[in-house]
N, CA, C and O of each residue as an XYZ file, in Angstrom:
468
protein
N     -66.511    -94.264    -84.293
C     -65.935    -93.912    -83.194
C     -66.098    -92.388    -82.875
O     -66.123    -91.569    -83.794
N     -66.196    -92.061    -81.721
C     -66.313    -90.753    -81.259
C     -64.914    -90.283    -80.327
O     -64.355    -91.056    -79.548
N     -64.560    -89.133    -80.529
C     -63.413    -88.805    -79.980
C     -63.658    -87.489    -79.043
O     -64.218    -86.489    -79.494
N     -63.162    -87.585    -77.624
C     -63.387    -86.736    -76.550
C     -62.146    -86.055    -76.125
O     -61.263    -86.735    -75.603
N     -61.988    -84.799    -76.291
C     -60.687    -84.219    -75.884
C     -60.867    -83.217    -74.768
O     -59.945    -82.880    -74.025
N     -62.151    -82.741    -74.688
C     -62.394    -81.666    -73.619
C     -63.968    -81.932    -73.329
O     -64.654    -82.596    -74.107
N     -64.513    -81.311    -72.052
C     -65.686    -81.566    -71.749
C     -66.911    -81.084    -72.691
O     -68.009    -81.641    -72.668
N     -66.590    -79.966    -73.533
C     -67.250    -79.342    -74.413
C     -67.561    -80.143    -75.493
O     -68.467    -79.750    -76.229
N     -66.929    -81.321    -75.778
C     -67.198    -82.416    -76.684
C     -68.344    -83.137    -76.324
O     -69.000    -83.639    -77.237
N     -68.728    -83.292    -75.100
C     -69.582    -84.267    -74.839
C     -71.241    -83.852    -75.318
O     -71.977    -84.635    -75.918
N     -71.537    -82.762    -74.998
C     -73.040    -82.532    -75.499
C     -73.214    -82.418    -77.008
O     -74.355    -82.392    -77.470
N     -72.116    -82.347    -77.826
C     -72.076    -82.471    -79.159
C     -72.370    -83.749    -79.607
O     -72.773    -83.833    -80.767
N     -72.247    -84.883    -78.876
C     -72.286    -86.279    -79.286
C     -73.518    -86.770    -79.027
O     -73.807    -87.828    -79.585
N     -74.399    -86.209    -78.243
C     -75.799    -86.562    -77.853
C     -75.774    -88.030    -77.462
O     -76.407    -88.894    -78.067
N     -74.998    -88.250    -76.407
C     -74.923    -89.633    -75.790
C     -75.941    -90.071    -74.710
O     -76.406    -89.230    -73.941
N     -76.256    -91.237    -74.648
C     -77.047    -91.651    -73.416
C     -76.362    -91.077    -72.230
O     -75.143    -90.909    -72.195
N     -77.122    -90.797    -71.318
C     -76.778    -90.109    -70.022
C     -75.681    -90.960    -69.381
O     -74.718    -90.371    -68.890
N     -75.735    -92.139    -69.347
C     -74.655    -93.006    -68.509
C     -73.345    -92.896    -69.333
O     -72.306    -92.681    -68.708
N     -73.311    -93.008    -70.508
C     -71.911    -92.735    -71.231
C     -71.551    -91.184    -71.257
O     -70.368    -90.957    -71.509
N     -72.323    -90.138    -71.053
C     -72.018    -88.932    -71.105
C     -71.359    -88.538    -69.695
O     -70.421    -87.776    -69.465
N     -72.110    -89.263    -68.870
C     -71.516    -89.021    -67.171
C     -70.086    -89.875    -67.145
O     -69.165    -89.324    -66.543
N     -69.876    -90.912    -67.626
C     -68.637    -91.671    -67.623
C     -67.435    -90.915    -68.368
O     -66.296    -90.862    -67.905
N     -67.814    -90.371    -69.513
C     -66.635    -89.498    -70.171
C     -66.536    -88.201    -69.364
O     -65.414    -87.702    -69.295
N     -67.539    -87.589    -68.750
C     -67.247    -86.475    -68.224
C     -66.265    -86.738    -67.011
O     -65.225    -86.103    -66.833
N     -66.711    -87.713    -66.236
C     -65.867    -88.167    -65.150
C     -64.461    -88.586    -65.414
O     -63.617    -88.321    -64.558
N     -64.072    -89.288    -66.639
C     -62.751    -89.442    -67.068
C     -62.108    -88.217    -67.416
O     -60.898    -88.144    -67.202
N     -62.697    -87.253    -67.908
C     -61.998    -86.217    -68.643
C     -61.840    -85.310    -67.340
O     -60.836    -84.598    -67.313
N     -62.614    -85.262    -66.383
C     -62.380    -84.508    -65.137
C     -61.348    -84.958    -64.252
O     -60.613    -84.203    -63.616
N     -61.307    -86.411    -64.224
C     -60.105    -87.105    -63.605
C     -58.729    -86.660    -64.271
O     -57.756    -86.322    -63.596
N     -58.744    -86.691    -65.583
C     -57.544    -86.484    -66.141
C     -56.845    -84.849    -66.029
O     -55.694    -84.510    -65.753
N     -58.031    -84.053    -66.358
C     -57.569    -82.867    -65.981
C     -57.010    -82.333    -64.698
O     -56.159    -81.457    -64.545
N     -57.738    -83.124    -63.696
C     -57.252    -82.990    -62.424
C     -55.772    -83.422    -62.171
O     -54.976    -82.755    -61.511
N     -55.538    -84.443    -62.685
C     -54.273    -85.240    -62.543
C     -53.109    -84.411    -63.329
O     -52.000    -84.242    -62.823
N     -53.440    -83.950    -64.510
C     -52.401    -83.235    -65.197
C     -52.735    -81.832    -65.324
O     -53.709    -81.391    -65.933
N     -51.894    -81.193    -64.731
C     -52.056    -79.540    -64.554
C     -52.356    -78.858    -65.785
O     -53.290    -78.072    -65.944
N     -51.356    -79.267    -66.798
C     -51.509    -78.780    -68.269
C     -51.887    -79.507    -69.231
O     -51.206    -79.627    -70.250
N     -53.011    -80.090    -69.055
C     -53.688    -81.207    -70.061
C     -53.708    -80.667    -71.425
O     -54.382    -79.708    -71.800
N     -52.992    -81.298    -72.054
C     -53.183    -80.915    -73.803
C     -53.414    -82.254    -74.493
O     -52.523    -83.102    -74.432
N     -54.475    -82.487    -75.103
C     -54.921    -83.796    -75.745
C     -54.000    -84.228    -76.667
O     -53.652    -85.407    -76.716
N     -53.516    -83.266    -77.501
C     -52.553    -83.447    -78.743
C     -51.378    -84.182    -78.214
O     -50.814    -85.005    -78.936
N     -50.866    -83.887    -76.713
C     -49.801    -84.591    -76.234
C     -49.828    -85.587    -75.341
O     -48.936    -86.419    -75.174
N     -51.048    -85.496    -74.651
C     -51.455    -86.331    -73.531
C     -52.309    -87.481    -73.859
O     -52.302    -88.587    -73.318
N     -53.100    -87.028    -74.893
C     -54.008    -88.364    -75.261
C     -55.626    -87.851    -75.042
O     -55.954    -86.724    -74.669
N     -56.462    -88.878    -75.344
C     -57.900    -88.496    -75.452
C     -58.628    -89.731    -75.102
O     -58.052    -90.795    -74.872
N     -59.899    -89.567    -75.067
C     -60.914    -90.713    -75.001
C     -61.615    -90.911    -76.234
O     -62.122    -89.990    -76.874
N     -61.643    -92.293    -76.612
C     -62.608    -92.605    -77.596
C     -63.581    -93.515    -77.365
O     -63.389    -94.506    -76.659
N     -64.714    -93.243    -77.950
C     -66.053    -94.131    -77.745
C     -66.273    -94.905    -78.676
O     -66.573    -94.296    -79.703
N     -66.252    -96.406    -78.816
C     -66.494    -97.183    -79.711
C     -68.146    -97.153    -79.950
O     -68.933    -97.044    -79.010
N     -68.495    -97.248    -81.141
C     -69.951    -96.959    -81.633
C     -70.438    -98.265    -82.415
O     -69.596    -99.071    -82.812
N     -71.748    -98.459    -82.624
C     -72.095    -99.825    -83.285
C     -71.561    -99.674    -84.828
O     -71.582   -100.655    -85.572
N     -71.113    -98.480    -85.244
C     -70.708    -98.542    -86.738
C     -69.014    -99.018    -86.792
O     -68.425    -99.217    -87.854
N     -68.473    -99.131    -85.631
C     -67.047    -99.402    -85.746
C     -66.625   -100.846    -85.834
O     -67.214   -101.776    -85.284
N     -65.464   -100.944    -86.639
C     -65.080   -102.456    -86.975
C     -63.655   -102.521    -86.528
O     -63.084   -101.487    -86.181
N     -63.018   -103.737    -86.517
C     -61.579   -103.727    -86.177
C     -61.027   -102.987    -87.359
O     -60.042   -102.311    -87.065
N     -61.366   -102.935    -88.525
C     -60.506   -102.266    -89.405
C     -60.427   -100.838    -89.318
O     -59.411   -100.209    -89.612
N     -61.555   -100.297    -88.893
C     -61.485    -98.664    -88.692
C     -60.728    -98.510    -87.327
O     -60.095    -97.468    -87.155
N     -60.741    -99.431    -86.378
C     -60.031    -99.117    -85.161
C     -58.513    -99.146    -85.408
O     -57.708    -98.466    -84.771
N     -58.240    -99.902    -86.280
C     -56.926   -100.301    -86.975
C     -56.287    -98.888    -87.393
O     -55.154    -98.578    -87.027
N     -57.074    -98.070    -88.170
C     -56.735    -96.916    -88.613
C     -56.512    -95.899    -87.594
O     -55.593    -95.084    -87.674
N     -57.246    -95.940    -86.755
C     -56.979    -95.020    -85.540
C     -56.071    -95.280    -84.777
O     -55.471    -94.289    -84.361
N     -55.598    -96.609    -84.289
C     -54.539    -96.915    -83.387
C     -53.389    -97.472    -83.950
O     -52.409    -97.740    -83.256
N     -53.436    -97.684    -85.257
C     -52.128    -98.075    -86.155
C     -51.899    -99.622    -86.096
O     -50.821   -100.104    -86.443
N     -52.908   -100.365    -85.662
C     -52.720   -101.815    -85.713
C     -54.166   -102.378    -85.398
O     -55.042   -101.678    -84.890
N     -54.322   -103.591    -85.715
C     -55.464   -104.235    -85.527
C     -55.751   -104.356    -83.982
O     -54.817   -104.254    -83.187
N     -57.098   -104.582    -83.542
C     -57.581   -104.925    -82.200
C     -56.853   -106.001    -81.631
O     -56.432   -105.939    -80.476
N     -56.641   -107.191    -82.522
C     -55.993   -108.475    -82.095
C     -54.596   -108.169    -81.907
O     -54.024   -108.766    -80.995
N     -53.866   -107.247    -82.691
C     -52.521   -106.969    -82.427
C     -52.048   -105.746    -81.368
O     -50.907   -105.354    -81.124
N     -53.166   -105.346    -80.899
C     -52.743   -104.217    -80.040
C     -52.231   -104.760    -78.393
O     -52.485   -105.762    -77.724
N     -51.574   -103.801    -78.220
C     -50.826   -104.078    -76.753
C     -51.593   -103.163    -75.565
O     -51.169   -102.013    -75.446
N     -52.459   -103.495    -74.864
C     -53.121   -102.856    -74.026
C     -52.367   -102.661    -72.652
O     -51.811   -103.635    -72.145
N     -52.337   -101.493    -72.072
C     -51.852   -101.266    -70.511
C     -52.750   -102.041    -69.850
O     -52.282   -102.944    -69.155
N     -54.157   -101.878    -69.910
C     -55.021   -102.321    -69.098
C     -56.435   -102.281    -69.563
O     -56.824   -101.268    -70.143
N     -57.309   -103.367    -69.349
C     -58.747   -103.473    -69.696
C     -59.444   -103.677    -68.609
O     -58.968   -104.468    -67.794
N     -60.709   -103.045    -68.317
C     -61.477   -103.243    -67.106
C     -62.775   -103.042    -67.652
O     -63.015   -102.513    -68.738
N     -63.745   -103.576    -66.695
C     -65.222   -103.545    -66.837
C     -65.910   -102.534    -65.859
O     -65.615   -102.736    -64.682
N     -66.747   -101.509    -66.087
C     -67.164   -100.683    -65.212
C     -68.757   -101.017    -65.236
O     -69.492   -100.621    -66.141
N     -69.187   -101.773    -64.163
C     -70.498   -102.313    -64.094
C     -71.415   -101.320    -64.080
O     -72.440   -101.499    -64.739
N     -71.263   -100.220    -63.421
C     -72.199    -98.969    -63.279
C     -72.638    -98.475    -64.594
O     -73.818    -98.249    -64.866
N     -71.643    -98.316    -65.404
C     -71.774    -97.664    -66.911
C     -71.985    -98.982    -68.262
O     -72.227    -98.705    -69.436
N     -71.838   -100.228    -67.775
C     -71.924   -101.194    -68.646
C     -70.868   -101.014    -69.807
O     -71.179   -101.229    -70.978
N     -69.678   -100.632    -69.448
C     -68.606   -100.359    -70.523
C     -67.307   -100.815    -70.121
O     -66.853   -100.758    -68.978
N     -66.668   -101.332    -71.282
C     -65.172   -101.795    -70.946
C     -64.372   -100.642    -71.021
O     -64.879    -99.649    -71.543
N     -63.127   -100.576    -70.567
C     -62.431    -99.487    -70.716
C     -61.174    -99.871    -70.971
O     -60.586   -100.359    -70.006
N     -60.465    -99.782    -72.185
C     -59.121   -100.204    -72.630
C     -58.192    -98.983    -72.730
O     -58.612    -97.950    -73.249
N     -56.947    -99.073    -72.249
C     -55.884    -98.148    -72.312
C     -54.804    -98.481    -73.166
O     -54.127    -99.472    -72.892
N     -54.549    -97.798    -74.157
C     -53.277    -97.992    -75.022
C     -52.285    -96.939    -74.779
O     -52.677    -95.776    -74.867
N     -51.087    -97.167    -74.494
C     -50.003    -95.967    -74.430
C     -49.323    -96.005    -75.588
O     -48.699    -97.022    -75.890
N     -49.350    -94.791    -76.481
C     -48.432    -94.725    -77.521
C     -46.827    -94.327    -77.273
O     -45.900    -94.585    -78.040
N     -46.767    -93.763    -76.238
C     -45.115    -93.447    -75.467
C     -45.318    -93.367    -74.169
O     -46.235    -94.054    -73.719
N     -44.680    -92.682    -73.413
C     -44.659    -92.546    -72.029
C     -45.579    -91.700    -71.592
O     -46.042    -91.827    -70.458
N     -46.015    -90.615    -72.513
C     -47.016    -89.646    -72.189
C     -48.386    -89.639    -72.756
O     -49.302    -89.097    -72.138
N     -48.587    -90.277    -74.023
C     -49.588    -90.179    -74.651
C     -50.465    -91.417    -74.453
O     -49.927    -92.508    -74.641
N     -51.682    -91.378    -74.114
C     -52.511    -92.563    -73.734
C     -53.954    -92.142    -74.449
O     -54.435    -91.011    -74.514
N     -54.471    -93.318    -74.937
C     -55.806    -93.486    -75.504
C     -56.642    -94.353    -74.526
O     -56.391    -95.532    -74.277
N     -57.552    -93.712    -74.058
C     -58.713    -94.477    -73.259
C     -59.686    -94.888    -74.282
O     -60.242    -94.026    -74.963
N     -59.922    -96.082    -74.434
C     -61.107    -96.616    -75.402
C     -62.197    -97.075    -74.606
O     -61.969    -97.890    -73.711
N     -63.322    -96.667    -74.811
C     -64.489    -97.210    -73.978
C     -65.363    -97.986    -75.023
O     -65.627    -97.536    -76.137
N     -65.747    -99.093    -74.588
C     -66.435   -100.100    -75.440
C     -67.541   -100.434    -74.699
O     -67.371   -101.145    -73.709
N     -68.955    -99.947    -75.075
C     -70.058   -100.284    -74.642
C     -70.325   -101.857    -74.546
O     -70.069   -102.488    -75.572
N     -70.675   -102.379    -73.743
C     -71.040   -103.963    -73.633
C     -72.395   -104.112    -74.119
O     -73.385   -104.246    -73.399
N     -72.381   -104.078    -75.481
C     -73.718   -104.266    -76.146
C     -73.647   -105.217    -77.222
O     -72.573   -105.352    -77.808
N     -74.677   -105.911    -77.566
C     -74.810   -106.867    -78.666
C     -74.235   -106.629    -79.910
O     -73.684   -107.549    -80.515
N     -74.301   -105.442    -80.386
C     -73.677   -104.903    -81.633
C     -72.211   -105.157    -81.620
O     -71.616   -105.257    -82.693
N     -71.540   -105.276    -80.411
C     -69.997   -105.148    -80.507
C     -69.518   -106.400    -81.311
O     -69.890   -107.552    -81.085
N     -68.511   -105.952    -82.424
C     -68.016   -106.865    -83.243
C     -67.412   -108.078    -82.416
O     -66.936   -107.874    -81.299
N     -67.439   -109.364    -82.992
C     -66.921   -110.500    -82.273
C     -65.381   -110.489    -81.898
O     -64.850   -110.938    -80.882
N     -64.820   -109.869    -82.963
C     -63.221   -109.869    -82.859
C     -62.964   -108.841    -81.737
O     -62.029   -109.101    -80.979
N     -63.581   -107.848    -81.554
C     -63.285   -107.041    -80.333
C     -63.804   -107.495    -79.063
O     -63.241   -107.254    -77.995
N     -64.928   -108.185    -79.183
C     -65.304   -108.828    -77.842
C     -64.564   -109.767    -77.224
O     -64.416   -109.892    -76.009
N     -63.925   -110.674    -78.408
C     -63.087   -111.764    -77.840
C     -61.859   -111.461    -77.468
O     -61.222   -112.266    -76.789
N     -61.344   -110.300    -77.833
C     -60.142   -109.651    -77.525
C     -60.286   -109.303    -76.056
O     -59.614   -109.785    -75.144
N     -61.309   -108.347    -75.943
C     -61.413   -107.866    -74.671
C     -61.637   -109.122    -73.460
O     -61.101   -109.039    -72.355
N     -62.375   -110.098    -73.806
C     -62.717   -111.087    -72.842
C     -61.105   -111.845    -72.454
O     -60.715   -112.132    -71.322
N     -60.453   -112.022    -73.585
C     -59.154   -112.663    -73.293
C     -58.096   -111.716    -72.347
O     -57.287   -112.199    -71.555
N     -58.246   -110.545    -72.556
C     -57.493   -109.533    -71.676
C     -57.988   -109.616    -70.318
O     -57.191   -109.661    -69.381
N     -59.224   -109.640    -70.138
C     -59.795   -109.469    -68.654
C     -59.712   -110.656    -67.814
O     -59.782   -110.582    -66.588
N     -59.546   -111.883    -68.529
C     -59.435   -113.156    -67.789
C     -58.045   -113.252    -67.063
O     -57.766   -114.245    -66.392
């Protein structure tokens, strides 16, 4: 998984153009909304990669994908990517971007499909 807290993080990741643009748009929206954005207090964006599994997501969010409580999950057709949001408290949110790709672990894909329905 890749973590993005600032626009400067994006070029370092060498992402496909569509994912870089999506993350850039999200960070720009977050910083416009929050005058004093601090990723340590307010949250960040996580991009799931082909190497990620339910167990390493558990390490990042503190619980397994199947046990997580999402504020929302949506699908963005333009970027071919799911967007899940987890709130750790009233202020700290993690936006998890999950590309809709064949490599996506079935446990993660199944959970997303159940949430979206």
